[in-house]
GUFIZA-309211 format. One record per residue (C-alpha): residue in one letter; x, y, z. Coordinates in pm, whole numbers, plus 32768, in hexadecimal, padded with zeros to 4 digits. Layout:
BEGIN
aXYZ/...
END
This chain:
BEGIN
x34E7CD2B1D4D/x365ECD5C1D24/x36B6CE881C4A/x37FBCF201BCA/x37F6D08C1B61/x3919D0F61A7F/x396BD2661A4E/x3AAAD31219D9/x3AC2D40E1AF8/x3A38D4371C56/x3B30D5421CC3/x3A5DD6631C45/x3900D6ED1C80/x3837D6C31B42/x36E6D64C1AC9/x3755D4E81A7B/x380ED4C91BC6/x36E5D5441C93/x35FDD4601BCE/x36D7D3321C1F/x36FAD3961D8C/x3585D3C31DC8/x3527D28C1D07/x3626D1B51DC1/x35B8D2351F15/x344BD1EC1EC7/x34A0D08F1E48/x3569D0431F83/x3451D0C32062/x3369CFC91FBC/x3456CEA82007/x3518CE861EC2/x3691CE5B1EAF/x372FCF731DE4/x389ACFA51D7D/x3922D0D91CC9/x3A4DD0A51BE4/x3AF2D1ED1B84/x3C37D2851B0A/x3D48D32D1BD6/x3D7BD2F11D48/x3C9AD3FD1DDE/x3B22D4121E0D/x3A53D52A1EA1/x393FD4371F01/x39B7D3762033/x3862D2D82070/x3894D1F41F41/x394ED0A91F26/x3A4FD1211E2A/x3B5AD05A1D70/x3C5FD1251CB5/x3CFFD0DB1B66/x3E0ED1E11B2C/x3E35D18D19BB/x3CC7D1E5197B/x3CF6D34818F9/x3C22D433182A/x3D11D4741707/x3D5ED37315FB/x3E98D2AE1652/x3EBDD15715B5/x3FAAD0CA16BD/x3EE2D15317E2/x3D98D0E51745/x3E10CF7F171B/x3E88CF7B1883/x3D3BD00B18F2/x3C79CEFE183A/x3D49CDE918D8/x3D28CE801A33/x3BB4CECD1A1C/x3B6DCD731991/x3C2ECCD71AB1/x3B6CCDA51BB2/x3A1DCD4C1B19/x3A78CBDD1AFA/x3AC6CBD01C6D/x3981CC7D1CCC/x38A4CBB31BDE/x3789CCB41BD0/x3630CC7B1B41/x3653CDB21A69/x3753CEBE1A0B/x36DCD02619E9/x37D1D10D1938/x37E6D2891928/x38BCD37E185D/x3959D332170C/x3AA0D286176B/x3A13D1BB188A/x38E9D16B17AF/x39C6D0C416AD/x3AAFD00D179C/x399CCFA11889/x38C2CF191773/x39E4CE6116D1/x3A37CDC11820/x38CDCD5C1855/x38AFCCCC16F7/x39EECBFE1725/x3965CB74186E/x3802CB4517E9/x3772CC3018ED/x364FCD151884/x36B1CE821857/x3600CFD1184A/x368FD11E17DB/x35FDD2671858/x363ED3801760/x3654D4C2182A/x3660D57B16DD/x36FCD4D515AC/x3860D5271544/x37DAD55D13E3/x36D6D65F1444/x36B4D7B413A0/x37CDD89F13FD/x38DED79513FD/x39F0D7AB12F6/x398AD6FE11AE/x3AACD60411A4/x3A71D59D130B/x38FCD57312CF/x393DD48611AD/x3A36D3B81275/x394ED39E13A2/x3829D33512C8/x38F6D2191235/x3967D1A7138D/x3805D1AD141A/x377BD0E912F1/x3872CFD3133B/x3837CFE014B0/x36C0CFD7147C/x36DFCE7713F5/x3760CDF21542/x368DCECE1627/x3556CE4816D0/x34B2CF9D16D4/x34F7D11116DA/x3456D21417BD/x3448D3761737/x3404D48A1831/x333BD5501731/x3259D503160B/x333BD5E5153D/x345ED4F31570/x3386D3C7151D/x3316D45F13D3/x347CD4CD1387/x34F0D36313A3/x33D3D2ED12C3/x3412D40211C5/x357FD3A0119C/x352CD22B119D/x3605D1F312CE/x3507D1101375/x33B1D0831322/x3280D10613DB/x3253CFC2149C/x33A7CFE81546/x3362D14A15BD/x3298D1C616E4/x3273D32F1756/x3278D35818CF/x3284D4C5192C/x3378D5271A3B/x32DFD5591B90/x3352D60A1CCC/x32FDD5EA1E3B/x3208D6CB1EED/x32B1D7C81FD1/x3228D8BB20D3/x31CDDA062034/x3236DB4220EE/x3196DC5E2030/x31A4DD3D2161/x3322DD322153/x3338DDD91FFE/x33E1DF261FC6/x3315E0661FD7/x3290E0CB1E82/x3375E1FA1E6D/x3495E1061E30/x3428DFD61D6A/x34FDDE9D1D6A/x3547DDDB1C2B/x35FFDC8F1C33/x36A6DB9D1B40/x3711DA441BB7/x3803D9A21AC3/x3969D9331A95/x3A4BDA3C19F9/x3A9AD97618BE/x3A01D9361767/x38E5D9251713/x3889DA241823/x389EDB9617CC/x38C6DC631909/x3994DD6A1854/x387ADDA9175C/x3790DDE9187E/x3885DED81922/x38A3DFA217E2/x3729DFC717D4/x371DE035193F/x3801E15D18F6/x36D9E1ED1834/x35EFE1D0195F/x36AAE2991A63/x358CE3931A84/x34CDE2891B4A/x3510E2101CAD/x3586E0A61C9C/x3692DFB51D0C/x370DDE861C4A/x377CDD411CEF/x3847DC371C39/x3863DAE11CDE/x3969D9FB1C49/x3AD6D9E11BEE/x3B9BD9811AB8/x3C9FD9EC19B8/x3BE7DB24193B/x3BAEDBB41A98/x3CE7DC8B1A90/x3C7EDD311949/x3B2BDD8719DF/x3BCCDE171B18/x3CB5DEEE1A48/x3B8FDF731981/x3AD7DFD21ABF/x3C0CE08A1B3A/x3C3AE14419F3/x3ACBE1B119E7/x3AB9E21C1B52/x39ABE1211BAD/x3A4BE09A1CEA/x393BE1321DC6/x382CE0831CFB/x38BEDF311C98/x3921DE191D87/x39D8DCD71D2E/x396FDBD41E30/x3A3DDAA91DBB/x39BCD9461DDE/x38A4D9401EDD/x37DED8331F8D/x36CAD9231FF9/x363DD96F1EA0/x34D6D94C1F18/x350CDA5A201E/x35A9DB411F1B/x3488DB0C1E29/x3387DB491F39/x341CDCA21F79/x3429DCFF1E07/x3331DDA31D1B/x3399DD361BBB/x3454DC031B3E/x352DDC0D1A06/x35E2DB04193B/x3692DB5A17F5/x3725DA371731/x378BD9C915D6/x36E6D8761609/x362BD7B81718/x3567D67E1764/x346CD6D81874/x352ED7931984/x34ECD7351AED/x353ED8991B53/x340ED91C1A97/x332DD81C1B3D/x33B7D8761C95/x336AD9E41C50/x320BD98B1BDD/x31D6D8C51D1D/x3230DA011DDE/x3132DACB1D19/x321DDBA01C46/x31E6DC311AEB/x32E4DB9E19F7/x33B2DC4518E7/x3474DB43181C/x350CDB0016C8/x341FDA5815D5/x34F0D91D15A6/x34BCD7A815D2/x3398D74216A9/x3384D888176D/x323CD8E116C2/x319ED7AD1762/x31BDD85618B6/x31BBD9CA1861/x307EDA3E17B5/x30AEDB951713/x2FE5DCA917BC/x2F55DBA618AE/x3068DB5419A9/x3187DC0B1900/x322EDC6217B9/x3301DBA616BB/x341CDC6C1621/x34ACDC1514CA/x361EDBC114F5/x36FFDCF614F5/x35D8DDE814D5/x3643DEFC15C5/x352FDFEB155A/x341DDEF215B6/x34CDDE9A16FA/x34DDE0091766/x3370E0401703/x32FEDF0F17C6/x33C2DF661900/x333FE0CA18F2/x31DAE04618F3/x3219DF671A22/x32E4E0661AE5/x31D2E16C1AC3/x309DE0991B11/x3069DFE91C5D/x2F18DF6C1BDB/x2FBBDEC21AB2/x30C4DE201B8E/x2FBDDDA01C81/x2ED6DD151B71/x2FF1DC651ABB/x307DDBDD1C00/x2F2CDB451C59/x2F1ADAA01B04/x307BDA161B2F/x3011D9781C76/x2ED7D8E21BD9/x2F95D84F1AB0/x3095D7B81B9C/x2F87D70B1C68/x2EE0D6851B30/x300CD6011A72/x315FD6171B1E/x3154D5861C7D/x3263D4921CE3/x3163D3871D3A/x30DBD3851BD7/x3238D3641B47/x329ED2521C3A/x3169D17A1C01/x318ED1871A87/x3303D1421A95/x32E6D0151B7B/x31CACF861AAA/x32ABCFA41979/x33C4CEEE1A2E/x32D5CDCF1A71/x3261CDCA1909/x33C3CDB9187D/x3424CCA3196F/x32F5CBDB1907/
END
């Protein structure tokens, strides 16, 4: 099979980018031809056959968007793929329009809708209108959570028959429990870009109320709000407890040496970072948004925190920081849930079967 994957950016480390990378590598290993069309002129994923379209940018720009459509259409016409798989809002629109104009089947993977809860009201309305129109020319849509599927149905964006939930999945990695920190200094970690909808600063504010416990906090990721977080750490005297690791390619090793995983957000689809932490056997503390509840079961493998509820966040972290038994039990449940529902092989098999269905 010949496949084109279209995504707005591959110059950052994010859930959609890692999803595309892993899926493309698996497809190529099984003998399929895969091309990635993306914006800009830089990619962090050298193992992929990448074609750049510099006019494909995230923000709305009529001139650039028209140029991007023409360029992407030209690229796809030359490749003549069996199917086009699109990811992210802008690439989803341009890629599907190009496929429709060339009569090539298209799929859109919604890694969290742009009209989900937490997004500004005017933007939500605009995105719903756009997706309703795009749904008419789309062969099918994959949602990474059941929450996102039902959200699309609720707002009449797409009919049920054009939607399929395929939960994100992550690869198995070697677990190194023996490498974890001694219990007198527990390690917490958050893996996320420093940009909306992530809320690293909210987490830092809560941590100032937990200084009576022995812990260290690791942040993996970069982005526009990083400087603000660093300034806050300086002002609160937390430099000996908080580390900013930047973008890392050894996330599995970092998780395997940690004790608690955190992810605070205003909105989400189904974050790969949570699934990676579950695979490593960590208890999860995350915002109760999007499809997160499909992976994190309250009081089973972690806790769900209402958005912006600092009191509940502090209470939850206190419970985990003071009970090794609770951390161990929840970590074991995380690992079990991962094996049952969120392996990469499960995700790959369902995705490829859906490709075949849409082509047929």
